[in-house]
C-alpha atoms as a printed R data frame, in Angstrom:
    type eleno elety resid chain resno       x       y        z
1   ATOM     1    CA   MET     A     1  20.437 191.912  -69.451
2   ATOM     2    CA   ALA     A     2  17.278 189.767  -71.414
3   ATOM     3    CA   LEU     A     3  14.529 190.910  -72.672
4   ATOM     4    CA   LYS     A     4  11.431 188.552  -71.452
5   ATOM     5    CA   GLY     A     5   7.950 188.503  -72.258
6   ATOM     6    CA   ASN     A     6   4.220 186.638  -72.844
7   ATOM     7    CA   LEU     A     7   4.187 185.414  -75.915
8   ATOM     8    CA   LYS     A     8   0.392 186.548  -76.306
9   ATOM     9    CA   ASP     A     9   1.590 190.089  -75.754
10  ATOM    10    CA   PHE     A    10   4.107 189.897  -78.169
11  ATOM    11    CA   GLY     A    11   4.303 186.264  -80.847
12  ATOM    12    CA   ILE     A    12   6.906 184.974  -82.938
13  ATOM    13    CA   THR     A    13   5.858 187.280  -85.661
14  ATOM    14    CA   GLN     A    14   7.106 189.943  -84.121
15  ATOM    15    CA   LEU     A    15   9.992 188.599  -81.839
16  ATOM    16    CA   LEU     A    16  11.768 187.562  -85.346
17  ATOM    17    CA   ASN     A    17  11.202 191.069  -87.382
18  ATOM    18    CA   LEU     A    18  12.745 192.614  -83.902
19  ATOM    19    CA   ILE     A    19  15.844 190.352  -84.326
20  ATOM    20    CA   ASN     A    20  16.288 190.422  -87.830
21  ATOM    21    CA   LEU     A    21  16.236 194.552  -88.395
22  ATOM    22    CA   ALA     A    22  18.507 195.418  -85.140
23  ATOM    23    CA   ARG     A    23  20.438 192.384  -86.650
24  ATOM    24    CA   LYS     A    24  20.670 191.203  -82.809
25  ATOM    25    CA   THR     A    25  23.600 188.060  -81.696
26  ATOM    26    CA   GLY     A    26  21.365 186.046  -79.329
27  ATOM    27    CA   THR     A    27  19.611 183.035  -78.098
28  ATOM    28    CA   LEU     A    28  15.660 183.029  -77.819
29  ATOM    29    CA   TYR     A    29  14.608 181.208  -75.657
30  ATOM    30    CA   LEU     A    30  10.802 179.785  -75.970
31  ATOM    31    CA   GLU     A    31   8.534 177.985  -73.364
32  ATOM    32    CA   GLY     A    32   4.721 176.804  -73.874
33  ATOM    33    CA   PRO     A    33   2.325 174.337  -73.980
34  ATOM    34    CA   GLU     A    34   3.831 172.648  -76.898
35  ATOM    35    CA   GLY     A    35   7.524 172.544  -74.883
36  ATOM    36    CA   THR     A    36  10.649 174.505  -74.954
37  ATOM    37    CA   ALA     A    37  12.500 175.105  -77.545
38  ATOM    38    CA   PHE     A    38  15.355 177.971  -78.701
39  ATOM    39    CA   LEU     A    39  16.630 180.078  -82.001
40  ATOM    40    CA   CYS     A    40  19.926 181.130  -82.385
41  ATOM    41    CA   PHE     A    41  21.050 184.057  -84.327
42  ATOM    42    CA   LYS     A    42  24.503 185.751  -85.342
43  ATOM    43    CA   GLU     A    43  24.280 189.073  -86.707
44  ATOM    44    CA   GLY     A    44  19.721 188.722  -87.468
45  ATOM    45    CA   LYS     A    45  20.596 185.260  -89.504
46  ATOM    46    CA   LEU     A    46  19.231 182.404  -88.351
47  ATOM    47    CA   VAL     A    47  21.901 180.138  -87.338
48  ATOM    48    CA   TYR     A    48  20.031 177.474  -85.275
49  ATOM    49    CA   ALA     A    49  17.316 175.684  -83.664
50  ATOM    50    CA   THR     A    50  16.493 172.756  -81.571
51  ATOM    51    CA   SER     A    51  13.874 171.861  -79.272
52  ATOM    52    CA   GLY     A    52  14.133 171.583  -75.768
53  ATOM    53    CA   SER     A    53  12.077 167.826  -75.644
54  ATOM    54    CA   GLU     A    54  14.862 166.386  -77.804
55  ATOM    55    CA   ASP     A    55  18.672 165.603  -77.769
56  ATOM    56    CA   VAL     A    56  19.027 165.990  -81.695
57  ATOM    57    CA   ASN     A    57  22.317 165.335  -83.739
58  ATOM    58    CA   LEU     A    58  23.839 165.243  -86.930
59  ATOM    59    CA   PRO     A    59  22.968 161.749  -87.720
60  ATOM    60    CA   THR     A    60  20.130 161.687  -86.643
61  ATOM    61    CA   VAL     A    61  18.858 164.987  -88.990
62  ATOM    62    CA   LEU     A    62  20.274 163.301  -91.591
63  ATOM    63    CA   GLN     A    63  18.254 160.352  -91.353
64  ATOM    64    CA   ARG     A    64  15.673 161.935  -90.492
65  ATOM    65    CA   ALA     A    65  16.406 163.603  -94.464
66  ATOM    66    CA   GLY     A    66  16.773 160.483  -96.402
67  ATOM    67    CA   LYS     A    67  20.619 160.625  -96.082
68  ATOM    68    CA   LEU     A    68  21.758 158.146  -93.778
69  ATOM    69    CA   THR     A    69  19.555 154.896  -92.921
70  ATOM    70    CA   ALA     A    70  18.823 154.089  -89.401
71  ATOM    71    CA   GLU     A    71  21.510 151.353  -89.261
72  ATOM    72    CA   GLN     A    72  23.779 153.705  -90.687
73  ATOM    73    CA   ALA     A    73  22.383 157.166  -87.714
74  ATOM    74    CA   ARG     A    74  23.075 153.295  -85.212
75  ATOM    75    CA   VAL     A    75  26.443 152.631  -86.319
76  ATOM    76    CA   VAL     A    76  27.892 156.696  -86.308
77  ATOM    77    CA   GLN     A    77  26.464 157.836  -83.188
78  ATOM    78    CA   ALA     A    78  28.124 154.461  -81.533
79  ATOM    79    CA   ASN     A    79  30.834 155.025  -83.331
80  ATOM    80    CA   MET     A    80  31.737 158.587  -82.500
81  ATOM    81    CA   ALA     A    81  29.847 159.235  -79.097
82  ATOM    82    CA   GLY     A    82  30.961 162.460  -77.801
83  ATOM    83    CA   ARG     A    83  32.180 163.965  -81.098
84  ATOM    84    CA   SER     A    84  31.083 166.591  -82.810
85  ATOM    85    CA   ASP     A    85  28.550 167.023  -85.187
86  ATOM    86    CA   ARG     A    86  31.260 168.652  -87.258
87  ATOM    87    CA   ASP     A    87  33.287 165.599  -86.875
88  ATOM    88    CA   MET     A    88  31.067 163.246  -87.719
89  ATOM    89    CA   ALA     A    89  29.781 165.276  -90.970
90  ATOM    90    CA   MET     A    90  33.816 165.469  -92.111
91  ATOM    91    CA   MET     A    91  33.721 161.661  -90.955
92  ATOM    92    CA   LEU     A    92  31.149 160.350  -93.398
93  ATOM    93    CA   ILE     A    93  31.957 163.041  -96.533
94  ATOM    94    CA   GLN     A    94  35.445 161.510  -96.328
95  ATOM    95    CA   ALA     A    95  34.413 158.340  -96.438
96  ATOM    96    CA   GLY     A    96  32.132 158.523  -99.458
97  ATOM    97    CA   HIS     A    97  28.657 158.225  -97.930
98  ATOM    98    CA   ILE     A    98  27.588 161.537  -98.263
99  ATOM    99    CA   GLN     A    99  28.368 165.423  -99.813
100 ATOM   100    CA   GLN     A   100  28.630 168.324  -98.322
101 ATOM   101    CA   GLN     A   101  25.771 169.897  -99.632
102 ATOM   102    CA   ASP     A   102  23.594 166.875  -98.271
103 ATOM   103    CA   VAL     A   103  24.630 168.115  -94.602
104 ATOM   104    CA   VAL     A   104  24.038 171.575  -95.637
105 ATOM   105    CA   GLN     A   105  20.234 171.108  -96.723
106 ATOM   106    CA   SER     A   106  19.146 168.253  -93.880
107 ATOM   107    CA   VAL     A   107  20.335 170.950  -91.104
108 ATOM   108    CA   ARG     A   108  18.633 173.674  -93.498
109 ATOM   109    CA   GLN     A   109  15.688 171.307  -93.158
110 ATOM   110    CA   TYR     A   110  15.618 170.757  -89.918
111 ATOM   111    CA   VAL     A   111  16.388 173.917  -88.587
112 ATOM   112    CA   LEU     A   112  13.290 175.622  -90.894
113 ATOM   113    CA   GLY     A   113  11.160 172.540  -90.331
114 ATOM   114    CA   LEU     A   114  11.546 173.451  -86.183
115 ATOM   115    CA   VAL     A   115  11.142 177.289  -86.416
116 ATOM   116    CA   TYR     A   116   7.618 176.365  -89.254
117 ATOM   117    CA   ARG     A   117   5.866 174.414  -86.631
118 ATOM   118    CA   ILE     A   118   7.003 177.603  -83.527
119 ATOM   119    CA   PHE     A   119   4.976 179.852  -85.374
120 ATOM   120    CA   SER     A   120   1.636 178.672  -84.590
121 ATOM   121    CA   TRP     A   121   2.956 179.172  -80.541
122 ATOM   122    CA   ASN     A   122   0.540 182.239  -78.944
123 ATOM   123    CA   GLU     A   123   1.307 181.085  -75.643
124 ATOM   124    CA   GLY     A   124   4.182 180.871  -73.608
125 ATOM   125    CA   THR     A   125   7.472 183.438  -72.591
126 ATOM   126    CA   PHE     A   126   9.864 184.101  -74.571
127 ATOM   127    CA   ARG     A   127  13.733 185.127  -73.545
128 ATOM   128    CA   PHE     A   128  16.339 186.783  -76.249
129 ATOM   129    CA   GLU     A   129  19.520 186.315  -74.029
130 ATOM   130    CA   PRO     A   130  22.131 188.532  -76.535
131 ATOM   131    CA   ALA     A   131  25.669 187.276  -77.034
132 ATOM   132    CA   GLN     A   132  24.931 183.832  -75.938
133 ATOM   133    CA   LEU     A   133  25.027 180.724  -78.527
134 ATOM   134    CA   PRO     A   134  24.652 177.096  -77.039
135 ATOM   135    CA   ILE     A   135  26.388 175.809  -80.491
136 ATOM   136    CA   GLN     A   136  29.222 174.676  -79.684
137 ATOM   137    CA   GLY     A   137  29.954 171.386  -81.180
138 ATOM   138    CA   LYS     A   138  26.883 171.260  -83.293
139 ATOM   139    CA   MET     A   139  26.439 172.255  -87.235
140 ATOM   140    CA   VAL     A   140  25.147 175.623  -88.391
141 ATOM   141    CA   THR     A   141  23.236 177.565  -91.320
142 ATOM   142    CA   SER     A   142  22.931 180.713  -92.370
143 ATOM   143    CA   ILE     A   143  19.011 181.580  -93.098
144 ATOM   144    CA   ALA     A   144  17.827 185.252  -93.745
145 ATOM   145    CA   LEU     A   145  15.188 185.888  -91.381
146 ATOM   146    CA   GLU     A   146  12.769 187.407  -93.857
147 ATOM   147    CA   ASN     A   147  11.913 184.273  -95.965
148 ATOM   148    CA   VAL     A   148  11.262 182.989  -92.799
149 ATOM   149    CA   ILE     A   149   8.774 185.194  -91.709
150 ATOM   150    CA   MET     A   150   6.933 185.528  -94.625
151 ATOM   151    CA   GLU     A   151   7.390 181.444  -94.994
152 ATOM   152    CA   GLY     A   152   6.366 181.086  -91.535
153 ATOM   153    CA   SER     A   153   3.088 183.759  -91.528
154 ATOM   154    CA   ARG     A   154   1.966 181.588  -94.921
155 ATOM   155    CA   ARG     A   155   2.336 178.096  -93.527
156 ATOM   156    CA   LEU     A   156   0.294 179.635  -89.856
157 ATOM   157    CA   LYS     A   157  -2.790 180.652  -92.560
158 ATOM   158    CA   GLU     A   158  -2.534 177.335  -94.161
159 ATOM   159    CA   TRP     A   159  -2.600 174.963  -90.817
160 ATOM   160    CA   GLU     A   160  -5.573 176.948  -89.790
161 ATOM   161    CA   ARG     A   161  -7.316 176.678  -92.473
162 ATOM   162    CA   LEU     A   162  -6.275 173.185  -92.575
163 ATOM   163    CA   GLN     A   163  -7.615 172.552  -88.962
164 ATOM   164    CA   ASP     A   164 -11.343 174.146  -89.897
165 ATOM   165    CA   GLU     A   165 -11.235 171.402  -92.271
166 ATOM   166    CA   LEU     A   166  -9.812 168.597  -91.074
167 ATOM   167    CA   PRO     A   167 -10.319 169.192  -87.182
168 ATOM   168    CA   SER     A   168  -9.642 165.699  -85.844
169 ATOM   169    CA   LEU     A   169  -7.240 162.686  -87.154
170 ATOM   170    CA   ASP     A   170  -9.001 160.076  -84.868
171 ATOM   171    CA   VAL     A   171 -10.987 159.166  -88.092
172 ATOM   172    CA   SER     A   172 -10.160 156.333  -90.531
173 ATOM   173    CA   LEU     A   173 -10.648 157.115  -94.459
174 ATOM   174    CA   LYS     A   174 -11.633 154.481  -96.962
175 ATOM   175    CA   PHE     A   175 -10.756 154.652 -101.025
176 ATOM   176    CA   ALA     A   176 -13.762 156.880 -102.483
177 ATOM   177    CA   GLU     A   177 -16.750 154.293 -104.792
178 ATOM   178    CA   LYS     A   178 -16.484 156.692 -107.408
179 ATOM   179    CA   PRO     A   179 -13.717 158.490 -107.580
180 ATOM   180    CA   THR     A   180 -13.733 161.602 -109.346
181 ATOM   181    CA   THR     A   181  -9.946 161.573 -110.602
182 ATOM   182    CA   PRO     A   182  -8.814 158.179 -111.549
183 ATOM   183    CA   LEU     A   183  -5.499 157.375 -109.757
184 ATOM   184    CA   ARG     A   184  -3.165 157.362 -113.236
185 ATOM   185    CA   ASP     A   185  -4.250 160.716 -113.632
186 ATOM   186    CA   ILE     A   186  -2.998 162.471 -111.042
187 ATOM   187    CA   ASN     A   187   0.989 162.676 -109.918
188 ATOM   188    CA   LEU     A   188   1.180 162.008 -106.756
189 ATOM   189    CA   THR     A   189   4.031 163.082 -104.899
190 ATOM   190    CA   VAL     A   190   6.363 159.978 -102.474
191 ATOM   191    CA   GLU     A   191   4.898 161.170  -99.222
192 ATOM   192    CA   GLU     A   192   1.528 161.365 -101.199
193 ATOM   193    CA   TRP     A   193   1.668 157.329 -101.885
194 ATOM   194    CA   ARG     A   194   2.905 156.596  -98.765
195 ATOM   195    CA   VAL     A   195  -0.178 157.829  -97.054
196 ATOM   196    CA   ILE     A   196  -3.103 156.158  -99.855
197 ATOM   197    CA   SER     A   197  -0.298 152.704  -98.941
198 ATOM   198    CA   PHE     A   198  -1.865 152.915  -96.106
199 ATOM   199    CA   VAL     A   199  -5.637 153.758  -96.079
200 ATOM   200    CA   ASN     A   200  -7.538 151.010  -94.496
201 ATOM   201    CA   PRO     A   201 -10.732 151.028  -92.176
202 ATOM   202    CA   ARG     A   202  -8.268 150.196  -89.144
203 ATOM   203    CA   ASN     A   203  -6.237 153.137  -89.317
204 ATOM   204    CA   THR     A   204  -6.864 156.781  -88.271
205 ATOM   205    CA   ILE     A   205  -5.508 159.596  -89.764
206 ATOM   206    CA   GLN     A   206  -3.604 160.077  -86.734
207 ATOM   207    CA   GLN     A   207  -2.015 156.069  -87.387
208 ATOM   208    CA   ILE     A   208  -0.904 156.889  -90.865
209 ATOM   209    CA   ALA     A   209   0.893 160.203  -89.418
210 ATOM   210    CA   GLN     A   210   2.747 157.982  -87.147
211 ATOM   211    CA   TYR     A   211   3.657 155.457  -89.736
212 ATOM   212    CA   ASN     A   212   5.339 157.647  -91.931
213 ATOM   213    CA   SER     A   213   6.840 159.964  -89.731
214 ATOM   214    CA   MET     A   214   4.497 162.944  -90.173
215 ATOM   215    CA   THR     A   215   3.907 166.371  -88.581
216 ATOM   216    CA   GLU     A   216   0.015 167.276  -88.486
217 ATOM   217    CA   PHE     A   217   0.778 170.137  -90.471
218 ATOM   218    CA   GLN     A   218   1.960 167.443  -93.543
219 ATOM   219    CA   ILE     A   219  -0.938 165.109  -92.974
220 ATOM   220    CA   ARG     A   220  -3.278 167.300  -92.673
221 ATOM   221    CA   LYS     A   221  -2.212 168.969  -96.199
222 ATOM   222    CA   ILE     A   222  -1.356 165.957  -97.827
223 ATOM   223    CA   VAL     A   223  -5.347 163.991  -96.853
224 ATOM   224    CA   TYR     A   224  -7.154 167.191  -97.300
225 ATOM   225    CA   GLY     A   225  -5.831 167.133 -101.266
226 ATOM   226    CA   LEU     A   226  -6.928 164.025 -101.516
227 ATOM   227    CA   LEU     A   227  -9.888 164.395 -100.458
228 ATOM   228    CA   GLN     A   228  -9.958 167.506 -102.594
229 ATOM   229    CA   ALA     A   229  -9.176 165.320 -105.500
230 ATOM   230    CA   GLY     A   230 -11.836 162.648 -104.898
231 ATOM   231    CA   ILE     A   231  -9.387 159.868 -104.074
232 ATOM   232    CA   VAL     A   232 -10.498 159.100 -100.470
233 ATOM   233    CA   GLU     A   233 -13.380 159.350  -98.017
234 ATOM   234    CA   ILE     A   234 -13.522 160.154  -94.461
235 ATOM   235    CA   ILE     A   235 -15.099 157.082  -92.556
236 ATOM   236    CA   LYS     A   236 -17.911 158.580  -90.310
237 ATOM   237    CA   PRO     A   237 -18.912 157.168  -87.071
238 ATOM   238    CA   ALA     A   238 -20.932 154.840  -86.312
239 ATOM   239    CA   ARG     A   239 -22.780 156.204  -83.986
240 ATOM   240    CA   PRO     A   240 -24.026 159.689  -84.283
241 ATOM   241    CA   ALA     A   241 -22.167 161.802  -82.411
242 ATOM   242    CA   ALA     A   242 -24.583 163.275  -80.181
243 ATOM   243    CA   THR     A   243 -25.827 160.134  -78.617
244 ATOM   244    CA   GLU     A   244 -21.972 160.129  -76.981
245 ATOM   245    CA   ALA     A   245 -21.259 161.359  -73.751
246 ATOM   246    CA   PRO     A   246 -19.658 164.609  -74.079
247 ATOM   247    CA   GLY     A   247 -16.781 163.891  -73.070
248 ATOM   248    CA   ARG     A   248 -12.893 164.625  -73.060
249 ATOM   249    CA   SER     A   249 -12.144 163.663  -76.552
250 ATOM   250    CA   GLN     A   250 -14.634 166.133  -77.617
251 ATOM   251    CA   ARG     A   251 -14.439 168.855  -75.665
252 ATOM   252    CA   VAL     A   252 -10.921 169.338  -76.358
253 ATOM   253    CA   GLU     A   253 -11.706 169.538  -80.422
254 ATOM   254    CA   ASP     A   254 -14.498 171.780  -79.207
255 ATOM   255    CA   GLN     A   255 -11.439 173.711  -77.950
256 ATOM   256    CA   VAL     A   256  -9.009 173.209  -80.854
257 ATOM   257    CA   ARG     A   257 -11.954 174.540  -83.369
258 ATOM   258    CA   VAL     A   258 -12.409 177.616  -80.963
259 ATOM   259    CA   SER     A   259  -8.747 178.004  -80.770
260 ATOM   260    CA   THR     A   260  -7.962 178.447  -84.575
261 ATOM   261    CA   LYS     A   261 -10.364 180.962  -85.262
262 ATOM   262    CA   ALA     A   262  -9.503 182.694  -82.319
263 ATOM   263    CA   ARG     A   263  -7.426 185.799  -83.154
264 ATOM   264    CA   ARG     A   264  -4.808 186.894  -80.929
265 ATOM   265    CA   PRO     A   265  -5.082 190.946  -79.233
266 ATOM   266    CA   ASP     A   266  -3.883 193.401  -80.930
267 ATOM   267    CA   VAL     A   267  -0.655 194.903  -79.308
268 ATOM   268    CA   LYS     A   268  -0.596 197.866  -78.567
269 ATOM   269    CA   ARG     A   269   1.713 200.147  -79.956
270 ATOM   270    CA   GLY     A   270   3.504 201.709  -77.415
271 ATOM   271    CA   LEU     A   271   4.288 198.174  -75.497
272 ATOM   272    CA   ILE     A   272   5.532 197.421  -79.437
273 ATOM   273    CA   HIS     A   273   7.801 200.811  -79.395
274 ATOM   274    CA   ARG     A   274   8.839 200.092  -76.163
275 ATOM   275    CA   LEU     A   275  10.481 196.467  -77.219
276 ATOM   276    CA   ILE     A   276  12.111 198.034  -80.209
277 ATOM   277    CA   ASP     A   277  13.578 200.527  -78.211
278 ATOM   278    CA   ARG     A   278  14.649 197.401  -75.633
279 ATOM   279    CA   ILE     A   279  15.985 195.232  -77.936
280 ATOM   280    CA   ARG     A   280  18.374 197.573  -79.430
281 ATOM   281    CA   GLU     A   281  19.624 198.543  -76.171
282 ATOM   282    CA   LEU     A   282  20.737 195.368  -75.290
């Protein structure tokens, strides 16, 4: 029998802790305002995860990880349509396009990236189906949940802080007139240089993220670092916010500020014990 509940009562961190402690095998289905997703576990280890809004196969995962070009991914998908991810991996490895470790690292990166985004979900429903693993033909991994829980919790706190510091991505950037630190004295990552190359009053931060296929977490983290280093500045709106009609975007932004500061209500101890006993009986 499936274990069902509401994410307002029982959050992602608590669910992963239960699955880890009980060493469960099965699939956790999630549905909320952000979309749908499912996470697969084998004896308490995270082995696969995907979002319900996208049908991701191995060539796409490898392309996102920078191991294949868009053209290579397209050719593989066209020539091996209907084949399993494992078959595609073997073909690419034998052809010398990638190495086995590229596949392992890329799948692990994709799974972790999706799970870390899910940590911010605090509305919706969950359902855990024991012994159910819809992963036939997929490349799987094996990740200890202890590390996932610790890193996911850390990222969630950082995400909330970044939303407070940079609540809107619909603003533009410009280079600081008097940068506090010369660019030649700063060691920037490839991703940070990519963002800098798009700094222009005509480009919003949201557009820069789209150009570079970055998540909101990634772009906020990079822009916040550039702001703190005094390299860029946010371009203030030409009109004061007070003269603008209180439209939907402003209300949504206000709601975001409130939601990022709001804390999840404490779960009653009795409810936790009942859910622990329930999941162990599955």
